C-alpha distance (Angstrom), angle and dihedral (degrees) to the residues before:
residue distance angle dihedral
M1 . . .
R2 3.86 . .
S3 3.63 110.3 .
G4 3.84 119.5 -120.4
I5 3.83 92.6 26.5
T6 3.75 103.1 75.4
S7 3.80 134.6 20.9
S8 3.75 96.1 -147.0
P9 3.86 141.4 20.8
N10 3.86 86.1 -116.1
E11 3.80 92.5 67.2
V12 3.95 89.6 57.5
I13 3.86 88.5 52.1
D14 3.87 92.3 45.2
S15 3.69 91.7 48.5
D16 3.80 92.5 48.6
V17 3.85 90.3 51.6
F18 3.78 90.2 52.2
D19 3.82 92.7 42.7
Y20 3.81 89.5 53.7
W21 3.82 90.1 51.7
V22 3.78 91.2 48.8
D23 3.83 92.9 47.5
N24 3.81 89.8 55.1
L25 3.77 94.5 57.0
D26 3.71 117.4 105.1
S27 3.85 110.3 -97.8
S28 3.77 98.1 -105.8
T29 3.82 93.5 47.5
Q30 3.81 89.8 44.5
E31 3.77 93.1 51.2
S32 3.88 91.3 48.0
F33 3.75 93.4 48.3
I34 3.83 93.6 46.6
A35 3.82 90.3 49.3
F36 3.76 90.6 50.2
V37 3.88 91.7 50.4
K38 3.85 91.3 47.5
G39 3.80 90.6 53.7
N40 3.76 99.6 38.7
S41 3.86 126.9 80.4
S42 3.81 94.2 -167.6
V43 3.88 117.9 92.6
I44 3.78 87.9 -169.5
E45 3.85 93.9 55.8
C46 3.83 89.2 47.4
Y47 3.84 92.2 49.1
L48 3.76 90.8 47.6
Y49 3.87 89.8 51.1
A50 3.73 89.0 48.9
R51 3.93 90.4 50.4
F52 3.69 88.2 49.8
L53 3.78 90.3 53.6
G54 3.88 89.3 52.4
Y55 3.78 104.7 -88.2
K56 3.79 109.0 152.0
G57 3.85 100.0 -178.4
A58 3.71 133.8 96.8
I59 3.84 130.2 -70.6
S60 3.81 89.1 -120.7
S61 3.84 92.5 66.3
C62 3.75 90.1 50.0
D63 3.89 91.7 47.4
A64 3.81 91.4 48.7
W65 3.71 92.2 48.6
I66 3.76 92.4 51.2
K67 3.81 94.0 45.9
L68 3.97 88.6 51.3
K69 3.85 98.5 41.0
Y70 3.83 104.1 30.1
P71 3.79 110.4 20.9
R72 3.77 112.7 -173.3
K73 3.74 138.4 -176.8
D74 3.83 119.0 -98.5
Y75 3.74 101.4 -131.4
R76 3.73 92.6 -179.5
K77 3.89 89.9 58.7
I78 3.73 87.9 47.8
L79 3.69 93.1 53.4
L80 3.76 92.0 46.6
V81 3.92 89.6 53.6
E82 3.80 88.6 48.3
I83 3.75 89.2 53.8
G84 3.76 94.1 52.0
E85 3.84 88.5 48.9
M86 3.84 90.9 49.4
Q87 3.74 89.5 50.7
E88 3.83 92.5 50.2
D89 3.91 89.2 49.5
M90 3.81 90.7 51.9
R91 3.83 90.5 49.3
K92 3.85 89.9 51.7
L93 3.86 91.0 47.3
R94 3.74 91.5 51.2
E95 3.77 89.0 50.3
D96 3.88 92.3 50.9
I97 3.76 88.8 47.9
E98 3.92 92.5 52.7
N99 3.80 90.6 44.6
F100 3.86 91.4 49.7
V101 3.79 93.1 -120.1
I102 3.74 88.7 126.2
K103 3.85 124.6 35.9
R104 3.74 110.2 -101.3
D105 3.89 97.2 -124.9
S106 3.79 94.5 48.5
G107 3.76 92.9 42.4
V108 3.89 93.0 50.1
A109 3.82 88.3 50.4
R110 3.74 91.8 52.7
L111 3.64 93.5 46.4
A112 3.80 92.3 50.2
A113 3.87 87.5 54.1
M114 3.72 91.8 48.7
Q115 3.85 92.2 49.5
K116 3.75 89.4 51.9
E117 3.85 91.3 51.1
L118 3.85 90.2 46.3
R119 3.86 91.9 52.2
S120 3.87 89.8 47.9
T121 3.81 91.2 52.6
I122 3.73 92.6 47.6
M123 3.78 89.9 49.6
Q124 3.83 89.8 51.7
I125 3.79 91.4 55.1
E126 3.81 93.6 45.8
S127 3.85 91.2 47.5
A128 3.83 94.0 47.2
S129 3.81 93.1 46.1
A130 3.83 94.1 48.5
A131 3.82 93.2 48.0
R132 3.80 90.7 48.6
D133 3.74 91.4 45.7
R134 3.69 92.0 50.2
K135 3.80 94.6 50.1
A136 3.78 92.5 46.4
L137 3.87 90.9 53.5
L138 3.81 91.3 47.6
M139 3.76 91.5 49.6
T140 3.73 91.7 47.0
G141 3.80 90.9 51.8
A142 3.80 91.8 46.4
D143 3.80 90.4 48.7
R144 3.81 91.2 51.7
A145 3.82 94.0 45.3
I146 3.91 91.0 47.5
R147 3.71 91.6 49.4
E148 3.84 93.5 48.5
L149 3.79 90.0 50.0
L150 3.76 92.5 49.4
S151 3.93 92.1 47.5
I152 3.81 89.7 50.1
F153 3.73 94.0 51.1
K154 3.83 95.5 38.7
D155 3.86 110.8 144.7
D156 3.80 90.2 6.8
P157 3.82 121.5 124.9
I158 3.76 89.7 -116.3
E159 3.82 91.1 59.4
G160 3.85 94.9 90.6
P161 3.79 97.1 48.5
L162 3.76 91.5 42.5
E163 3.80 91.3 52.3
E164 3.82 90.1 52.2
A165 3.92 92.0 45.7
S166 3.80 88.8 49.1
M167 3.85 90.7 54.1
S168 3.77 88.5 53.2
V169 3.83 91.1 49.0
W170 3.86 89.2 49.6
A171 3.86 92.5 49.1
K172 3.80 91.0 49.4
I173 3.85 92.3 50.1
Q174 3.85 91.5 50.1
L175 3.72 92.4 52.5
D176 3.87 94.6 49.0
E177 3.76 114.9 93.7
């Protein structure tokens, strides 16, 4: 196990299992899936896409594979850290105002500006989380509906066209914001 990449030996095993699955996709599907993973920040959406392509394993394997192959920054975590730092700066500013280190009128004006920035950052996190959650729920529902349809029409002449139509629906859902 390479240090700094994984937190446990199971992540290496999980990523190997998923890597094997990706390697066994036909080349065009593999290329499409990898392009999707590279451009998407949601592990849930990547997992749902993999499930749609026939992956039967756990999300932990998909998550470990993505962390290993395509590490990305967690912007939500960065914003949360920034919020904590802003709150600390505001606490220090209040303290400086109370200790007469900063004139009250200029300190209050700075404090108001910082509070406005803090509220804006909090709204960004909430907005991004809500949009991501809505899309994940929509994709989960679509995945379930498509799977049910495919299982109902299994071994039916309509199965092939239905599968192609479901791929089109899936692609449309992915592109919608």
